[in-house]
Every structure is written in C-alpha cells, then in structure tokens.
C-alpha positions as CSV (number, residue, x, y, z in Angstrom):
1,X,0.0,0.1,-0.1
2,X,2.9,2.2,0.9
3,X,4.5,1.8,-2.7
4,X,1.5,2.3,-4.3
5,X,0.6,5.4,-2.4
6,X,4.4,6.8,-2.3
7,X,4.9,9.1,-5.4
8,X,8.3,8.2,-7.5
9,X,10.9,10.0,-6.3
10,X,11.8,11.9,-9.6
11,X,8.3,13.2,-9.3
12,X,8.8,14.2,-5.7
13,X,12.1,16.1,-6.9
14,X,10.0,17.9,-9.8
15,X,7.4,18.7,-7.2
16,X,9.7,20.6,-4.5
17,X,11.6,22.4,-7.3
18,X,11.1,26.2,-7.1
19,X,8.9,27.0,-10.0
20,X,10.2,29.2,-12.7
21,X,9.4,33.4,-12.2
22,X,6.6,33.8,-14.7
23,X,7.1,37.7,-16.4
24,X,4.7,40.1,-14.9
25,X,1.1,40.4,-16.6
26,X,1.6,43.9,-18.1
27,X,-1.3,46.6,-17.1
28,X,-3.1,48.4,-19.3
29,X,-0.7,51.3,-19.4
30,X,2.3,49.1,-20.7
31,X,-0.1,47.5,-23.2
32,X,-1.2,51.0,-24.9
33,X,2.3,52.0,-24.8
34,X,3.5,49.0,-27.2
35,X,0.7,49.4,-29.2
36,X,-0.8,51.9,-31.4
37,X,-2.2,55.1,-30.6
38,X,-5.9,54.9,-29.0
39,X,-7.1,57.7,-31.7
40,X,-10.5,57.3,-30.6
41,X,-10.0,57.8,-26.9
42,X,-7.3,61.1,-27.6
43,X,-10.4,62.5,-29.6
44,X,-12.8,62.7,-27.0
45,X,-10.1,64.0,-24.6
46,X,-10.1,66.7,-27.1
47,X,-14.0,67.3,-26.7
48,X,-13.4,67.1,-22.9
49,X,-10.8,70.2,-23.4
50,X,-12.4,72.0,-26.0
51,X,-14.6,73.6,-23.2
52,X,-11.7,76.3,-22.6
53,X,-11.3,77.5,-25.9
54,X,-15.0,77.7,-26.2
55,X,-15.2,79.7,-23.2
56,X,-12.5,82.0,-24.2
57,X,-13.3,82.6,-27.6
58,X,-16.8,82.2,-28.1
59,X,-17.9,85.4,-26.3
60,X,-15.4,87.5,-27.9
61,X,-17.7,88.7,-30.8
62,X,-20.4,89.7,-28.0
63,X,-17.5,92.2,-25.9
64,X,-19.2,95.4,-27.3
65,X,-22.9,94.6,-26.9
66,X,-21.8,93.7,-23.4
67,X,-20.0,96.4,-22.7
68,X,-23.0,98.8,-24.1
69,X,-25.4,96.7,-21.8
70,X,-23.5,97.0,-18.7
71,X,-22.9,101.0,-19.5
72,X,-19.0,100.5,-19.8
73,X,-15.9,100.7,-22.3
74,X,-15.1,97.7,-24.5
75,X,-11.7,97.5,-22.9
76,X,-13.3,97.4,-19.4
77,X,-15.4,94.6,-20.1
78,X,-12.1,93.0,-22.2
79,X,-10.8,92.2,-18.3
80,X,-13.0,89.5,-18.3
81,X,-11.0,87.4,-20.3
82,X,-7.6,87.9,-17.8
83,X,-10.5,87.0,-14.8
84,X,-10.9,83.8,-16.6
85,X,-7.3,83.4,-16.8
86,X,-7.0,84.1,-13.2
87,X,-9.0,81.2,-12.6
88,X,-7.2,78.6,-14.7
89,X,-4.0,79.3,-13.2
90,X,-5.2,78.5,-9.5
91,X,-7.6,75.9,-10.6
92,X,-5.1,74.3,-12.3
93,X,-2.6,74.3,-9.4
94,X,-4.8,72.3,-7.4
95,X,-6.5,69.8,-9.8
96,X,-2.6,68.8,-10.6
97,X,-1.7,67.3,-7.1
98,X,-5.2,66.5,-6.7
99,X,-5.1,64.5,-9.5
100,X,-1.9,62.8,-8.8
101,X,-3.3,61.6,-5.6
102,X,-6.9,60.6,-6.0
103,X,-6.9,60.0,-10.0
104,X,-8.1,61.6,-12.7
105,X,-11.7,60.9,-12.9
106,X,-12.7,62.3,-9.5
107,X,-11.2,65.7,-10.5
108,X,-12.9,65.7,-14.0
109,X,-16.5,65.6,-12.0
110,X,-16.0,68.1,-9.5
111,X,-14.7,70.7,-12.2
112,X,-17.8,70.1,-14.7
113,X,-20.2,70.5,-12.0
114,X,-18.5,73.9,-10.9
115,X,-18.3,75.1,-14.8
116,X,-22.0,74.1,-15.2
117,X,-22.9,76.0,-12.3
118,X,-20.9,79.3,-12.9
119,X,-21.9,79.3,-16.6
120,X,-25.6,79.5,-15.1
121,X,-24.3,82.5,-13.2
122,X,-22.7,84.6,-16.2
123,X,-25.8,83.7,-18.1
124,X,-28.1,85.2,-15.8
125,X,-26.3,88.4,-14.4
126,X,-27.1,92.0,-14.7
127,X,-23.9,93.0,-13.0
128,X,-20.5,93.4,-14.6
129,X,-18.7,92.6,-11.7
130,X,-20.5,89.5,-10.8
131,X,-19.7,88.5,-14.5
132,X,-16.6,88.9,-13.9
133,X,-16.5,86.7,-10.8
134,X,-18.8,84.3,-12.7
135,X,-16.1,83.9,-15.2
136,X,-13.2,83.0,-12.4
137,X,-15.3,80.3,-11.1
138,X,-15.9,79.1,-14.9
139,X,-12.3,79.0,-15.3
140,X,-12.1,77.4,-12.1
141,X,-14.0,74.1,-13.2
142,X,-13.1,74.2,-17.1
143,X,-9.3,74.0,-16.4
144,X,-9.7,70.5,-15.1
145,X,-10.2,69.4,-18.7
146,X,-6.4,70.5,-19.4
147,X,-4.5,68.9,-16.5
148,X,-6.1,65.6,-16.4
149,X,-6.0,65.2,-19.8
150,X,-2.6,65.8,-20.4
151,X,-1.6,64.0,-17.4
152,X,-4.1,60.8,-18.6
153,X,-1.8,60.6,-22.0
154,X,1.2,60.8,-20.0
155,X,0.0,57.9,-18.1
156,X,-0.4,55.9,-21.0
157,X,2.0,56.9,-23.9
158,X,5.9,57.2,-24.6
159,X,7.3,60.6,-25.4
160,X,7.0,60.4,-28.9
161,X,3.4,59.0,-29.4
162,X,2.5,61.8,-26.2
163,X,3.6,64.5,-29.3
164,X,1.5,62.7,-31.7
165,X,-1.3,62.4,-29.1
166,X,-1.3,66.1,-28.5
167,X,-1.3,66.7,-32.2
168,X,-4.6,64.9,-32.2
169,X,-5.9,66.3,-29.7
170,X,-5.3,70.0,-30.9
171,X,-7.1,68.6,-33.8
172,X,-10.1,68.1,-32.3
173,X,-9.8,70.8,-29.7
174,X,-8.8,73.4,-32.2
175,X,-11.8,73.4,-34.1
176,X,-13.5,75.6,-30.7
177,X,-11.1,78.6,-31.3
178,X,-12.0,78.0,-34.9
179,X,-16.0,78.0,-34.9
180,X,-16.3,79.5,-31.7
181,X,-16.1,83.5,-32.3
182,X,-18.4,82.6,-35.6
183,X,-20.9,80.3,-33.4
184,X,-20.9,83.4,-30.9
185,X,-21.7,85.9,-33.7
186,X,-24.2,83.6,-35.1
187,X,-25.9,83.5,-31.3
188,X,-25.7,87.6,-31.4
189,X,-27.9,87.3,-34.6
190,X,-31.0,85.6,-33.5
191,X,-30.5,85.9,-29.5
192,X,-28.3,88.2,-27.1
193,X,-25.1,87.8,-25.2
194,X,-26.7,85.7,-22.2
195,X,-27.7,82.7,-24.6
196,X,-23.8,81.8,-24.9
197,X,-22.9,81.7,-21.8
198,X,-26.4,79.1,-21.7
199,X,-24.8,77.1,-24.8
200,X,-21.7,76.7,-22.7
201,X,-23.5,75.3,-19.4
202,X,-25.0,72.9,-21.7
203,X,-21.6,71.9,-23.5
204,X,-20.0,71.3,-19.7
205,X,-23.2,69.2,-19.1
206,X,-22.1,67.4,-22.2
207,X,-18.6,66.5,-20.5
208,X,-20.0,64.9,-17.6
209,X,-21.8,63.0,-19.7
210,X,-18.2,62.0,-21.8
211,X,-16.6,61.6,-18.4
212,X,-19.0,59.4,-17.1
213,X,-19.6,57.1,-20.1
214,X,-16.0,57.0,-21.8
215,X,-13.4,58.3,-19.5
216,X,-11.5,55.5,-17.7
217,X,-9.2,55.7,-14.6
218,X,-5.6,56.1,-16.1
219,X,-3.5,56.4,-12.8
220,X,-3.0,53.1,-11.5
221,X,-2.6,52.8,-7.2
222,X,1.2,51.9,-7.7
223,X,1.7,55.4,-9.4
224,X,0.0,57.6,-7.1
225,X,1.6,60.5,-5.3
226,X,1.4,59.6,-1.6
227,X,3.4,62.4,-0.2
228,X,1.6,64.7,2.3
229,X,-0.7,67.1,1.2
230,X,1.5,70.0,3.0
231,X,4.3,69.0,0.8
232,X,2.3,70.3,-2.4
233,X,4.5,74.0,-2.8
234,X,8.1,72.3,-2.1
235,X,7.1,69.4,-4.9
236,X,5.9,72.4,-7.4
237,X,9.3,74.2,-6.5
238,X,11.2,70.9,-6.9
239,X,9.6,70.5,-10.4
240,X,10.7,74.3,-10.9
241,X,14.2,73.4,-10.5
242,X,14.2,70.2,-12.5
243,X,16.2,71.1,-15.9
244,X,14.1,68.6,-17.6
245,X,10.6,70.4,-16.6
246,X,11.6,74.2,-16.2
247,X,13.1,74.9,-20.0
248,X,10.4,73.2,-22.0
249,X,7.6,74.5,-19.5
250,X,8.3,78.0,-19.1
251,X,9.5,78.4,-22.7
252,X,6.5,76.8,-24.1
253,X,4.3,78.9,-21.5
254,X,5.7,81.9,-22.8
255,X,5.0,81.1,-26.4
256,X,1.3,80.4,-25.7
257,X,0.9,82.8,-23.0
258,X,1.7,85.5,-25.7
259,X,-1.4,84.0,-27.9
260,X,-3.6,84.8,-24.8
261,X,-2.2,88.3,-24.8
262,X,-3.4,88.4,-28.1
263,X,-7.2,87.0,-27.2
264,X,-7.5,89.7,-24.6
265,X,-6.8,92.7,-26.9
266,X,-8.3,90.9,-30.5
267,X,-11.7,92.7,-29.9
268,X,-9.9,96.1,-29.5
269,X,-7.6,95.7,-32.0
270,X,-9.8,94.2,-34.7
271,X,-13.5,95.3,-34.2
272,X,-13.0,98.8,-32.5
273,X,-9.6,99.9,-34.4
274,X,-10.4,98.5,-37.9
275,X,-14.4,98.8,-37.3
276,X,-14.5,94.9,-38.3
277,X,-17.9,93.2,-37.8
278,X,-19.0,90.7,-35.0
279,X,-19.3,88.4,-38.1
280,X,-16.1,88.8,-40.1
281,X,-14.2,89.1,-36.4
282,X,-15.1,85.3,-36.1
283,X,-13.8,84.3,-39.7
284,X,-10.6,86.5,-38.9
285,X,-10.2,84.8,-35.3
286,X,-11.1,81.2,-37.1
287,X,-8.2,81.6,-39.5
288,X,-5.5,82.1,-36.9
289,X,-6.8,79.2,-34.9
290,X,-6.9,76.7,-38.1
291,X,-3.2,77.9,-39.0
292,X,-2.6,76.4,-35.5
293,X,-4.6,73.4,-35.9
294,X,-2.6,72.8,-39.4
295,X,0.6,72.6,-38.2
296,X,-0.3,70.5,-35.2
297,X,-1.1,67.8,-37.9
298,X,1.4,68.8,-39.9
299,X,3.8,68.1,-36.6
300,X,2.7,64.3,-36.5
301,X,4.1,64.0,-39.6
302,X,7.5,65.8,-38.5
303,X,8.1,63.8,-35.5
304,X,8.1,60.7,-37.7
305,X,11.1,62.2,-39.5
306,X,12.8,64.7,-37.2
307,X,13.8,65.3,-33.3
308,X,11.1,66.7,-31.5
309,X,13.4,69.1,-30.2
310,X,14.3,70.4,-33.6
311,X,10.9,70.8,-34.6
312,X,10.2,72.5,-31.4
313,X,13.3,75.1,-32.1
314,X,12.2,75.6,-35.7
315,X,8.4,76.6,-34.6
316,X,9.6,78.8,-31.5
317,X,12.0,81.0,-34.7
318,X,9.1,81.0,-36.8
319,X,7.4,82.7,-34.2
320,X,9.6,85.3,-33.2
321,X,10.2,86.2,-36.6
322,X,6.4,86.9,-37.1
323,X,6.2,89.2,-34.1
324,X,9.1,90.8,-34.7
325,X,7.4,92.2,-38.0
326,X,4.1,92.8,-36.2
327,X,6.6,95.2,-33.8
328,X,8.1,96.7,-36.9
329,X,4.6,97.7,-38.4
330,X,3.6,99.1,-35.6
331,X,6.5,101.3,-34.8
332,X,6.4,102.5,-38.8
333,X,2.5,102.7,-39.4
334,X,0.7,102.5,-36.3
335,X,-3.2,102.3,-36.5
336,X,-2.5,103.4,-40.5
337,X,-1.0,99.7,-41.2
338,X,-2.7,97.8,-43.8
339,X,-4.9,95.4,-42.1
340,X,-4.0,92.3,-44.0
341,X,-0.4,92.8,-43.1
342,X,-1.0,93.1,-39.2
343,X,-3.4,89.7,-39.7
344,X,-0.8,87.9,-41.8
345,X,1.9,88.6,-38.9
346,X,-0.6,87.5,-36.0
347,X,-1.1,84.6,-37.9
348,X,2.5,83.1,-38.1
349,X,2.5,83.9,-34.6
350,X,-0.1,82.0,-33.4
351,X,0.0,78.8,-36.0
352,X,3.9,78.7,-35.1
353,X,2.1,77.0,-32.0
354,X,0.8,74.4,-33.7
355,X,5.0,73.2,-33.6
356,X,5.9,74.4,-30.4
357,X,3.1,73.4,-28.0
358,X,2.8,69.5,-28.6
359,X,6.3,69.3,-28.5
360,X,7.0,71.5,-25.3
361,X,4.2,69.6,-23.8
362,X,5.7,66.4,-24.6
363,X,9.3,67.4,-23.5
364,X,8.3,69.0,-20.1
365,X,6.2,65.9,-19.0
366,X,8.5,62.9,-20.4
367,X,10.1,62.4,-17.0
368,X,7.5,63.4,-14.6
369,X,5.8,59.4,-13.7
370,X,4.7,60.1,-10.6
371,X,3.7,63.8,-10.6
372,X,2.7,64.1,-14.3
373,X,-0.7,65.9,-12.8
374,X,1.3,68.6,-10.9
375,X,3.7,69.2,-13.9
376,X,0.6,69.4,-16.3
377,X,-1.2,71.8,-14.1
378,X,2.0,74.3,-13.4
379,X,2.8,74.5,-17.4
380,X,-0.7,75.3,-17.9
381,X,-0.7,78.0,-15.1
382,X,2.5,79.5,-16.5
383,X,0.9,80.0,-19.7
384,X,-2.0,81.7,-18.4
385,X,0.1,84.0,-15.6
386,X,1.7,85.1,-19.1
387,X,-1.6,86.0,-20.5
388,X,-3.0,87.6,-17.0
389,X,-0.2,90.0,-16.6
390,X,0.5,90.4,-20.0
391,X,-3.3,91.1,-20.8
392,X,-3.2,93.7,-18.0
393,X,-0.1,95.3,-18.5
394,X,-1.3,95.7,-22.3
395,X,-4.0,98.1,-21.1
396,X,-1.6,100.4,-19.2
397,X,0.3,101.1,-22.4
398,X,-0.6,104.5,-24.1
399,X,0.2,103.3,-27.5
400,X,-1.5,102.1,-30.8
401,X,-3.0,98.7,-30.6
402,X,-0.6,97.5,-33.6
403,X,2.5,98.5,-32.0
404,X,1.2,97.5,-28.4
405,X,0.4,93.6,-29.5
406,X,3.5,93.9,-31.4
407,X,5.8,94.6,-28.4
408,X,3.9,92.1,-26.4
409,X,3.9,89.1,-28.9
410,X,7.7,90.0,-29.7
411,X,9.1,90.3,-26.0
412,X,7.5,87.2,-24.7
413,X,8.2,85.3,-27.9
414,X,11.6,86.1,-27.8
415,X,12.0,85.2,-24.1
416,X,10.3,81.9,-24.9
417,X,12.5,81.0,-27.8
418,X,15.7,81.8,-25.8
419,X,14.6,79.2,-22.8
420,X,13.7,76.5,-25.7
421,X,17.0,77.1,-26.7
422,X,18.6,76.0,-23.2
423,X,16.8,72.5,-23.5
424,X,19.6,69.9,-23.3
425,X,20.6,68.9,-26.9
426,X,21.1,65.6,-25.8
427,X,18.2,65.0,-23.7
428,X,17.2,61.1,-24.6
429,X,13.5,61.1,-24.4
430,X,13.4,57.3,-25.4
431,X,14.6,56.7,-21.6
432,X,11.8,58.5,-20.4
433,X,9.2,55.9,-18.5
C-alpha cells in the first residue's frame, strides 16, 4: 500500500523544485505603450478640453454689446478675459496634485459641475462684477479638463506618442477657437449675449456625460503620489528646479501665453480699431486657429522624421520672426498699418504654436511619471499667468493697439525661444518611463 501511495522520487523532486518565475502581467498602460495610438480615446479627450477654448473665444464678438448693456467700455469689459485666466492659473495648481493623489476621474466630475453652475451665473447676471467673478469660477471648473487629459495621456503613452497625441487632441479642441467666434456671432444675430453662456453650460453638461461613459482611470494605485498634502508647494518648487521640465515648460508657457495676450486685445484691435463686424471678426479669428490646428497635424508627420527638439526650435524661431515683423509694422505705421499685413503677422505667430506646443508639452512631461498631474498643472498655469499679466499690462501702455500687441508678442516670444534653446540637446526622450 505504501509503495502504491508514495509518488516516484523523480516526481517528488519535480514538485519540490522552485517554480520558474513568470513575467508580470502587463497592465493597461504598458499594453498601450507598445500598441498603436488610441485615436478615438484621444479625440474624446480633445472634446473635454475644448470647453476651455470655447469659453475664452465664443463670447469675444459679444464684448462690445456686453459693454453697452453694462454701461462700460469694451476695453473694461475685456478684463473678463484676464479674470478667466486667473481662475485657470489657480485651478490648475489645485487639480494637478489632487489628480496625482486620487486619480483622474474624480477631479473631472468636480470641475465640470462647478463649470456648469458658474456658466449659469454668467448667463443670468446683470452686474459686470458678478460676471467677472462668474468667469473666474467658470475657469476654475474648466481648467480640470486640460490638466487631467494631459496627465492621462502621459500616464499611457511614451514621449514620442505623447507629442503625436497632443497633435491629434488639438485637431479636435482646435475646432473650438476656429468655430467659437463665428458661433458666438451667430448667437448674437438671433439671440443676445446671455444665450452664449447658456450654450456653454450645456457643453459642460456634455462633458459630464463623456466622463461618465467614456473616460476611464489611467493612474494606477501604485503610481499615485502619496506624499503629504502639506508638501505640495515644495513639490512644485522641486519641479521648477528640474531642468528636464523648467526649460520646455516655461519656454512653451511664454510662447502660448503670448497668444492669450493677443486674445485679450483682439476685439479692441480688430473690431474697434479697424471697424470689423462681429461676423467678420469670427472669420478672421478662426483663420488663426485654423493655422494652429493645421501645423499641429503637420507636426505628427514631422515627429516621424525629425527630433522633437529640432521641430520645437524651428517653430519658436518662426514665431519670433513673425512677432518682430508685427512690432516693426506697429512702429512704422501704427493704426494706419494695412490690416492684411497685421493679420498675416499675427497668423504666423499663432500658427507657429502648432509646432511648439505639442513638442514643448511632450518634453516637459516626459520624465514626470509620479507627478504628471502637477507637471501638467504647472505648465498650464505658467501659460495663463503670462496671459493675465500681459493682458493687464497691455492696457497700461498709451500706445496704438498695433504697436502694443507687437511689443507684447515680440518680447514674450523672444524670451520663450531663448529658454527653448537652453534645453539639453542630448536629452534622451526614449529613456523616459
């Protein structure tokens, strides 16, 4: 009996031998890193981010009529743009570390609910200061989309894939600044400016539905930032000292921030100075956005053939040269400058962002695995800080509008290009995890 129940010696040796270790099962993020780009998912993220450009650009044609209703000047009403930027700066700085700690989904719900409520406040107010406050809270909600989507892309993709993903996302969200001014002018034709904010509230509700049914968590538990919340400021400071982040983030922030300075003054420059109608203003504004989107799509093709840093530097130089041309035009001709020449200079300044923004963002986030949310937030806050202070300073100079915008774009873009040139040429993005 014992002989029958006792396994052979060879079998016992096999059973007692250590089992060979199997490779760890790849998680979702690892699988995507080795697969093709999830284009449909990225385009959905673009729709979520589009709430920001829509909120900034759609009501610009309404500024003169809003100023008339509130009994103030168009320049004063234009301060609602920096008020919006103010909310973007502080909101992003909150959502960044918060999303690194709790994941990407919960902050999206919080931000979009706040955005819908603030949009309704803006739609129903008859006081300009309440409108400014409502715009700030509107931005506090809207900015969650930009922070979370950039971080989610960084969670799933490699550096080169990230640059391509940002280009795809801009293709979707870039339709917002192309269509928004014309859409706003269309609303003004049939309704009043209040209807624009009702539309924005509905778009925020759409984002809530997209989050519920199509956005999934990308930040795994093991990759979450568990450092105490009281260390947030020190973590931001460490991030600013990191040369793999600070040069591309601050340089790209100055280049993009210059565009927000232009947005703050676009109505005064084009509609008040040159007498362009609200409808035609929407077309002209959309042309700049179309150039931006067009070059982001070209960027996808270029990233397969050239180094990301080389494309970034070329785009920065393109912007600086265009801004210098606008600066010189403002000095020589002032408000007598030929409008097509002014618009051409601005077009190349804005279109150049299609080569600088996807690549600057990809480089800035490439080495920030556990603090991708914070890095995304700080990068966005830098852009809008430039927009706030640049827009406010613009109103202090008693210069003609063409020269004012020329000075602002040239100074900011020159500083941005200088910092881009400080990025280490030997930075190996292929080693970024």
